[in-house]
MOPAC internal coordinates of N, CA, C and O (Angstrom, degrees):
PM7 1SCF
backbone

  N    0.0000 0     0.00 0     0.00 0    0    0    0
  C    1.4594 1     0.00 0     0.00 0    1    0    0
  C    1.5234 1   107.91 1     0.00 0    2    1    0
  O    1.2310 1   120.46 1   -47.67 1    3    2    1
  N    1.3281 1   116.73 1   132.33 1    3    2    1
  C    1.4548 1   120.33 1   179.60 1    5    3    2
  C    1.5196 1   110.36 1   -74.48 1    6    5    3
  O    1.2310 1   120.93 1   -19.15 1    7    6    5
  N    1.3271 1   115.83 1   160.85 1    7    6    5
  C    1.4669 1   120.76 1   178.07 1    9    7    6
  C    1.5170 1   109.65 1   -61.52 1   10    9    7
  O    1.2310 1   120.47 1   139.18 1   11   10    9
  N    1.3459 1   116.70 1   -40.82 1   11   10    9
  C    1.4663 1   120.67 1   179.38 1   13   11   10
  C    1.5218 1   110.81 1   -59.54 1   14   13   11
  O    1.2310 1   120.21 1   135.69 1   15   14   13
  N    1.3192 1   117.20 1   -44.31 1   15   14   13
  C    1.4602 1   121.37 1   179.01 1   17   15   14
  C    1.5181 1   110.65 1   -65.33 1   18   17   15
  O    1.2310 1   120.28 1   139.72 1   19   18   17
  N    1.3114 1   117.07 1   -40.28 1   19   18   17
  C    1.4592 1   121.33 1  -178.81 1   21   19   18
  C    1.5203 1   111.73 1   -65.38 1   22   21   19
  O    1.2310 1   119.96 1   147.61 1   23   22   21
  N    1.3374 1   117.69 1   -32.39 1   23   22   21
  C    1.4618 1   121.38 1  -177.48 1   25   23   22
  C    1.5235 1   112.94 1   -86.30 1   26   25   23
  O    1.2310 1   120.11 1   171.31 1   27   26   25
  N    1.3045 1   117.39 1    -8.69 1   27   26   25
  C    1.4616 1   121.85 1  -176.90 1   29   27   26
  C    1.5195 1   110.31 1   -93.83 1   30   29   27
  O    1.2310 1   120.86 1   -52.43 1   31   30   29
  N    1.3085 1   115.96 1   127.57 1   31   30   29
  C    1.4546 1   121.06 1   175.50 1   33   31   30
  C    1.5176 1   108.75 1   -82.09 1   34   33   31
  O    1.2310 1   120.36 1   -34.15 1   35   34   33
  N    1.3275 1   116.92 1   145.85 1   35   34   33
  C    1.4548 1   120.18 1   176.07 1   37   35   34
  C    1.5199 1   108.66 1   -57.78 1   38   37   35
  O    1.2310 1   120.60 1   -48.60 1   39   38   37
  N    1.3202 1   116.45 1   131.40 1   39   38   37
  C    1.4526 1   121.46 1   179.85 1   41   39   38
  C    1.5132 1   114.00 1    90.08 1   42   41   39
  O    1.2310 1   119.71 1   176.33 1   43   42   41
  N    1.3350 1   118.16 1    -3.67 1   43   42   41
  C    1.4586 1   120.75 1  -179.79 1   45   43   42
  C    1.5223 1   110.40 1   -63.40 1   46   45   43
  O    1.2310 1   120.76 1   -41.16 1   47   46   45
  N    1.3096 1   116.15 1   138.84 1   47   46   45
  C    1.4613 1   121.98 1   179.20 1   49   47   46
  C    1.5325 1   110.53 1   -77.16 1   50   49   47
  O    1.2310 1   120.38 1   124.59 1   51   50   49
  N    1.3149 1   116.88 1   -55.41 1   51   50   49
  C    1.4668 1   123.97 1   177.74 1   53   51   50
  C    1.5271 1   113.67 1    49.76 1   54   53   51
  O    1.2310 1   120.43 1  -148.45 1   55   54   53
  N    1.3369 1   116.78 1    31.55 1   55   54   53
  C    1.4573 1   120.93 1   176.49 1   57   55   54
  C    1.5111 1   115.52 1    78.58 1   58   57   55
  O    1.2310 1   119.76 1  -167.94 1   59   58   57
  N    1.3145 1   118.06 1    12.06 1   59   58   57
  C    1.4642 1   121.39 1  -177.89 1   61   59   58
  C    1.5278 1   110.66 1   -91.03 1   62   61   59
  O    1.2310 1   121.01 1   -94.70 1   63   62   61
  N    1.3299 1   115.68 1    85.30 1   63   62   61
  C    1.4632 1   121.05 1  -178.32 1   65   63   62
  C    1.5225 1   112.87 1   -63.30 1   66   65   63
  O    1.2310 1   119.78 1   156.44 1   67   66   65
  N    1.3354 1   118.03 1   -23.56 1   67   66   65
  C    1.4607 1   120.47 1  -176.79 1   69   67   66
  C    1.5243 1   113.07 1   -67.50 1   70   69   67
  O    1.2310 1   119.59 1   165.49 1   71   70   69
  N    1.3326 1   118.38 1   -14.51 1   71   70   69
  C    1.4666 1   120.51 1   178.73 1   73   71   70
  C    1.5355 1   112.18 1   -93.18 1   74   73   71
  O    1.2310 1   120.46 1  -177.20 1   75   74   73
  N    1.3368 1   116.73 1     2.80 1   75   74   73
  C    1.4633 1   120.97 1  -175.84 1   77   75   74
  C    1.5182 1   112.15 1  -109.08 1   78   77   75
  O    1.2310 1   121.06 1   -33.40 1   79   78   77
  N    1.3317 1   115.58 1   146.60 1   79   78   77
  C    1.4594 1   121.28 1   168.34 1   81   79   78
  C    1.5250 1   106.57 1  -102.92 1   82   81   79
  O    1.2310 1   120.10 1    -6.55 1   83   82   81
  N    1.3234 1   117.41 1   173.45 1   83   82   81
  C    1.4657 1   120.15 1  -179.96 1   85   83   82
  C    1.5203 1   112.79 1   -64.43 1   86   85   83
  O    1.2310 1   119.76 1   158.16 1   87   86   85
  N    1.3324 1   118.06 1   -21.84 1   87   86   85
  C    1.4664 1   120.65 1  -177.82 1   89   87   86
  C    1.5329 1   113.37 1  -105.26 1   90   89   87
  O    1.2310 1   119.94 1  -172.46 1   91   90   89
  N    1.3394 1   117.72 1     7.54 1   91   90   89
  C    1.4620 1   120.84 1  -179.46 1   93   91   90
  C    1.5224 1   111.16 1   -62.47 1   94   93   91
  O    1.2310 1   120.94 1   -48.77 1   95   94   93
  N    1.3230 1   115.81 1   131.23 1   95   94   93
  C    1.4610 1   121.80 1   174.59 1   97   95   94
  C    1.5225 1   108.05 1   -98.63 1   98   97   95
  O    1.2310 1   120.70 1   -39.36 1   99   98   97
  N    1.3341 1   116.27 1   140.64 1   99   98   97
  C    1.4576 1   120.90 1   179.53 1  101   99   98
  C    1.5188 1   109.64 1  -127.57 1  102  101   99
  O    1.2310 1   121.04 1   -30.34 1  103  102  101
  N    1.3295 1   115.61 1   149.66 1  103  102  101
  C    1.4596 1   122.15 1  -176.51 1  105  103  102
  C    1.5259 1   109.82 1  -118.93 1  106  105  103
  O    1.2310 1   121.02 1   -45.13 1  107  106  105
  N    1.3256 1   115.66 1   134.87 1  107  106  105
  C    1.4582 1   121.27 1   175.99 1  109  107  106
  C    1.5257 1   108.37 1   -68.75 1  110  109  107
  O    1.2310 1   120.55 1   -53.18 1  111  110  109
  N    1.3244 1   116.55 1   126.82 1  111  110  109
  C    1.4626 1   118.70 1  -178.09 1  113  111  110
  C    1.5245 1   112.24 1   -79.01 1  114  113  111
  O    1.2310 1   120.15 1   176.14 1  115  114  113
  N    1.3316 1   117.31 1    -3.86 1  115  114  113
  C    1.4610 1   121.01 1   178.11 1  117  115  114
  C    1.5278 1   110.82 1   -92.08 1  118  117  115
  O    1.2310 1   120.34 1   129.85 1  119  118  117
  N    1.3462 1   116.96 1   -50.15 1  119  118  117
  C    1.4755 1   119.85 1  -173.92 1  121  119  118
  C    1.5311 1   113.84 1  -119.90 1  122  121  119
  O    1.2310 1   120.04 1   177.00 1  123  122  121
  N    1.3287 1   117.53 1    -3.00 1  123  122  121
  C    1.4626 1   123.75 1   178.16 1  125  123  122
  C    1.5321 1   114.24 1    73.53 1  126  125  123
  O    1.2310 1   119.85 1  -164.81 1  127  126  125
  N    1.3257 1   117.89 1    15.19 1  127  126  125
  C    1.4620 1   120.50 1   172.87 1  129  127  126
  C    1.5274 1   107.87 1   -62.36 1  130  129  127
  O    1.2310 1   120.32 1   -43.44 1  131  130  129
  N    1.3202 1   116.99 1   136.56 1  131  130  129
  C    1.4666 1   121.44 1   178.87 1  133  131  130
  C    1.5270 1   109.38 1  -106.61 1  134  133  131
  O    1.2310 1   120.88 1   -57.27 1  135  134  133
  N    1.3353 1   115.93 1   122.73 1  135  134  133
  C    1.4569 1   120.10 1   172.50 1  137  135  134
  C    1.5162 1   107.75 1   -87.14 1  138  137  135
  O    1.2310 1   121.32 1   -61.72 1  139  138  137
  N    1.3374 1   115.09 1   118.28 1  139  138  137
  C    1.4586 1   122.37 1   178.93 1  141  139  138
  C    1.5275 1   107.47 1  -111.90 1  142  141  139
  O    1.2310 1   119.72 1   -66.91 1  143  142  141
  N    1.3300 1   118.14 1   113.09 1  143  142  141
  C    1.4613 1   120.57 1  -178.21 1  145  143  142
  C    1.5306 1   113.71 1   -55.58 1  146  145  143
  O    1.2310 1   119.95 1   148.86 1  147  146  145
  N    1.3226 1   117.70 1   -31.14 1  147  146  145
  C    1.4679 1   120.41 1   179.74 1  149  147  146
  C    1.5252 1   111.60 1   -64.55 1  150  149  147
  O    1.2310 1   120.18 1   152.26 1  151  150  149
  N    1.3307 1   117.26 1   -27.74 1  151  150  149
  C    1.4629 1   121.59 1  -178.13 1  153  151  150
  C    1.5227 1   113.46 1   -97.53 1  154  153  151
  O    1.2310 1   120.08 1   155.34 1  155  154  153
  N    1.3348 1   117.45 1   -24.66 1  155  154  153
  C    1.4607 1   120.11 1  -175.70 1  157  155  154
  C    1.5201 1   109.96 1    70.81 1  158  157  155
  O    1.2310 1   120.41 1    28.51 1  159  158  157
  N    1.3266 1   116.82 1  -151.49 1  159  158  157
  C    1.4628 1   121.76 1  -177.85 1  161  159  158
  C    1.5218 1   109.51 1  -148.15 1  162  161  159
  O    1.2310 1   120.53 1   -72.43 1  163  162  161
  N    1.3305 1   116.59 1   107.57 1  163  162  161
  C    1.4626 1   121.63 1  -179.12 1  165  163  162
  C    1.5254 1   112.49 1   -63.72 1  166  165  163
  O    1.2310 1   119.87 1   142.89 1  167  166  165
  N    1.3211 1   117.85 1   -37.11 1  167  166  165
  C    1.4663 1   121.69 1  -177.03 1  169  167  166
  C    1.5298 1   110.76 1   -61.00 1  170  169  167
  O    1.2310 1   120.68 1   135.19 1  171  170  169
  N    1.3216 1   116.31 1   -44.81 1  171  170  169
  C    1.4671 1   121.59 1  -178.87 1  173  171  170
  C    1.5315 1   111.94 1   -95.77 1  174  173  171
  O    1.2310 1   119.90 1  -172.09 1  175  174  173
  N    1.3148 1   117.80 1     7.91 1  175  174  173
  C    1.4665 1   123.87 1   179.70 1  177  175  174
  C    1.5387 1   111.55 1    55.62 1  178  177  175
  O    1.2310 1   121.71 1  -133.34 1  179  178  177
  N    1.3356 1   114.33 1    46.66 1  179  178  177
  C    1.4617 1   121.37 1   176.87 1  181  179  178
  C    1.5271 1   107.32 1   -96.35 1  182  181  179
  O    1.2310 1   120.53 1   -57.13 1  183  182  181
  N    1.3082 1   116.59 1   122.87 1  183  182  181
  C    1.4659 1   122.02 1  -175.93 1  185  183  182
  C    1.5288 1   111.67 1   -66.54 1  186  185  183
  O    1.2310 1   120.63 1   -35.18 1  187  186  185
  N    1.3453 1   116.40 1   144.82 1  187  186  185
  C    1.4652 1   119.51 1   172.80 1  189  187  186
  C    1.5293 1   109.75 1   -54.91 1  190  189  187
  O    1.2310 1   120.94 1   -36.74 1  191  190  189
  N    1.3259 1   115.81 1   143.26 1  191  190  189
  C    1.4573 1   121.05 1  -179.27 1  193  191  190
  C    1.5251 1   113.83 1    93.44 1  194  193  191
  O    1.2310 1   120.24 1  -179.56 1  195  194  193
  N    1.3420 1   117.14 1     0.44 1  195  194  193
  C    1.4661 1   120.85 1   180.00 1  197  195  194
  C    1.5246 1   110.58 1   -85.70 1  198  197  195
  O    1.2310 1   119.93 1   -64.92 1  199  198  197
  N    1.3371 1   117.74 1   115.08 1  199  198  197
  C    1.4692 1   120.21 1   178.20 1  201  199  198
  C    1.5294 1   111.09 1   -64.85 1  202  201  199
  O    1.2310 1   120.68 1   -27.43 1  203  202  201
  N    1.3193 1   116.30 1   152.57 1  203  202  201
  C    1.4622 1   121.98 1   179.15 1  205  203  202
  C    1.5301 1   110.82 1   -55.86 1  206  205  203
  O    1.2310 1   120.50 1   142.49 1  207  206  205
  N    1.3152 1   116.65 1   -37.51 1  207  206  205
  C    1.4676 1   121.13 1  -178.43 1  209  207  206
  C    1.5235 1   112.79 1   -66.02 1  210  209  207
  O    1.2310 1   119.91 1   163.15 1  211  210  209
  N    1.3441 1   117.78 1   -16.85 1  211  210  209
  C    1.4582 1   121.37 1  -179.38 1  213  211  210
  C    1.5232 1   112.82 1  -103.42 1  214  213  211
  O    1.2310 1   120.14 1  -173.72 1  215  214  213
  N    1.3336 1   117.34 1     6.28 1  215  214  213
  C    1.4604 1   119.75 1   175.35 1  217  215  214
  C    1.5250 1   108.60 1   -67.32 1  218  217  215
  O    1.2310 1   119.87 1   -34.00 1  219  218  217
  N    1.3394 1   117.85 1   146.00 1  219  218  217
  C    1.4671 1   119.15 1   179.47 1  221  219  218
  C    1.5315 1   111.30 1   -63.23 1  222  221  219
  O    1.2310 1   120.80 1   -25.72 1  223  222  221
  N    1.3257 1   116.07 1   154.28 1  223  222  221
  C    1.4640 1   121.01 1  -178.32 1  225  223  222
  C    1.5254 1   112.75 1   -58.53 1  226  225  223
  O    1.2310 1   120.22 1   149.99 1  227  226  225
  N    1.3300 1   117.18 1   -30.01 1  227  226  225
  C    1.4682 1   120.52 1  -178.15 1  229  227  226
  C    1.5379 1   112.96 1   -83.68 1  230  229  227
  O    1.2310 1   119.99 1   176.36 1  231  230  229
  N    1.3374 1   117.63 1    -3.64 1  231  230  229
  C    1.4712 1   120.78 1  -179.63 1  233  231  230
  C    1.5217 1   109.95 1   -63.02 1  234  233  231
  O    1.2310 1   121.21 1   -39.69 1  235  234  233
  N    1.3353 1   115.29 1   140.31 1  235  234  233
  C    1.4618 1   122.22 1   177.90 1  237  235  234
  C    1.5225 1   108.05 1  -136.80 1  238  237  235
  O    1.2310 1   120.44 1   -16.10 1  239  238  237
  N    1.3009 1   116.77 1   163.90 1  239  238  237
  C    1.4592 1   121.52 1   178.75 1  241  239  238
  C    1.5261 1   109.31 1   -55.94 1  242  241  239
  O    1.2310 1   119.80 1   -52.75 1  243  242  241
  N    1.3350 1   117.98 1   127.25 1  243  242  241
  C    1.4608 1   120.64 1  -179.06 1  245  243  242
  C    1.5310 1   113.59 1   -70.90 1  246  245  243
  O    1.2310 1   120.14 1   166.59 1  247  246  245
  N    1.3148 1   117.34 1   -13.41 1  247  246  245
  C    1.4676 1   120.71 1  -179.01 1  249  247  246
  C    1.5280 1   112.93 1   -93.80 1  250  249  247
  O    1.2310 1   120.21 1   137.77 1  251  250  249
  N    1.3542 1   117.20 1   -42.23 1  251  250  249
  C    1.4721 1   119.44 1  -173.02 1  253  251  250
  C    1.5249 1   113.60 1  -127.81 1  254  253  251
  O    1.2310 1   119.91 1  -179.97 1  255  254  253
  N    1.3251 1   117.77 1     0.03 1  255  254  253
  C    1.4621 1   123.19 1   179.90 1  257  255  254
  C    1.5325 1   113.10 1    71.38 1  258  257  255
  O    1.2310 1   120.17 1  -160.27 1  259  258  257
  N    1.3415 1   117.27 1    19.73 1  259  258  257
  C    1.4649 1   120.93 1   177.32 1  261  259  258
  C    1.5204 1   111.02 1   -69.33 1  262  261  259
  O    1.2310 1   120.72 1   -29.65 1  263  262  261
  N    1.3130 1   116.23 1   150.35 1  263  262  261
  C    1.4616 1   121.98 1  -179.50 1  265  263  262
  C    1.5271 1   111.78 1   -72.58 1  266  265  263
  O    1.2310 1   120.68 1   -24.47 1  267  266  265
  N    1.3323 1   116.30 1   155.53 1  267  266  265
  C    1.4722 1   121.77 1   177.67 1  269  267  266
  C    1.5208 1   111.99 1   -54.28 1  270  269  267
  O    1.2310 1   120.58 1   142.70 1  271  270  269
  N    1.3178 1   116.50 1   -37.30 1  271  270  269
  C    1.4665 1   120.72 1  -176.57 1  273  271  270
  C    1.5252 1   112.65 1   -67.70 1  274  273  271
  O    1.2310 1   120.30 1   167.79 1  275  274  273
  N    1.3366 1   117.02 1   -12.21 1  275  274  273
  C    1.4561 1   121.49 1  -178.93 1  277  275  274
  C    1.5278 1   112.56 1   -90.83 1  278  277  275
  O    1.2310 1   120.33 1  -172.48 1  279  278  277
  N    1.3278 1   116.97 1     7.52 1  279  278  277
  C    1.4598 1   120.76 1  -179.54 1  281  279  278
  C    1.5216 1   110.83 1   -90.14 1  282  281  279
  O    1.2310 1   121.49 1   -27.50 1  283  282  281
  N    1.3217 1   114.76 1   152.50 1  283  282  281
  C    1.4628 1   122.52 1   179.89 1  285  283  282
  C    1.5303 1   108.78 1  -114.24 1  286  285  283
  O    1.2310 1   120.44 1   -39.65 1  287  286  285
  N    1.3180 1   116.77 1   140.35 1  287  286  285
  C    1.4602 1   121.45 1   177.52 1  289  287  286
  C    1.5226 1   108.12 1   -69.00 1  290  289  287
  O    1.2310 1   121.16 1   -60.10 1  291  290  289
  N    1.3252 1   115.39 1   119.90 1  291  290  289
  C    1.4578 1   121.69 1  -177.87 1  293  291  290
  C    1.5174 1   111.21 1   -95.71 1  294  293  291
  O    1.2310 1   121.59 1   134.03 1  295  294  293
  N    1.3130 1   114.56 1   -45.97 1  295  294  293
  C    1.4657 1   120.08 1  -175.04 1  297  295  294
  C    1.5126 1   108.81 1  -149.88 1  298  297  295
  O    1.2310 1   120.23 1   -52.98 1  299  298  297
  N    1.2807 1   117.17 1   127.02 1  299  298  297
  C    1.4570 1   121.89 1   174.78 1  301  299  298
  C    1.5156 1   107.80 1  -100.65 1  302  301  299
  O    1.2310 1   121.12 1   -83.25 1  303  302  301
  N    1.3583 1   115.47 1    96.75 1  303  302  301
  C    1.4443 1   121.26 1  -175.18 1  305  303  302
  C    1.4283 1   111.55 1   -65.10 1  306  305  303
  O    1.2310 1   120.10 1   180.00 1  307  306  305

């Protein structure tokens, strides 16, 4: 097992957009905030219907300021 594989939790996003669909929900592994594409994000002014893969690079968790790469795939719609 590679070090990269050993350090990766099952379901970790780690910037891999190819594992996401437009309706995939992801959960912050720090505070458990769930990003739901159907709802978007009022704090960051992200319109409803915006997939996680299309969030801007500077987007962070609106609850705890965690990075996008710290999110876990919750549901692949």
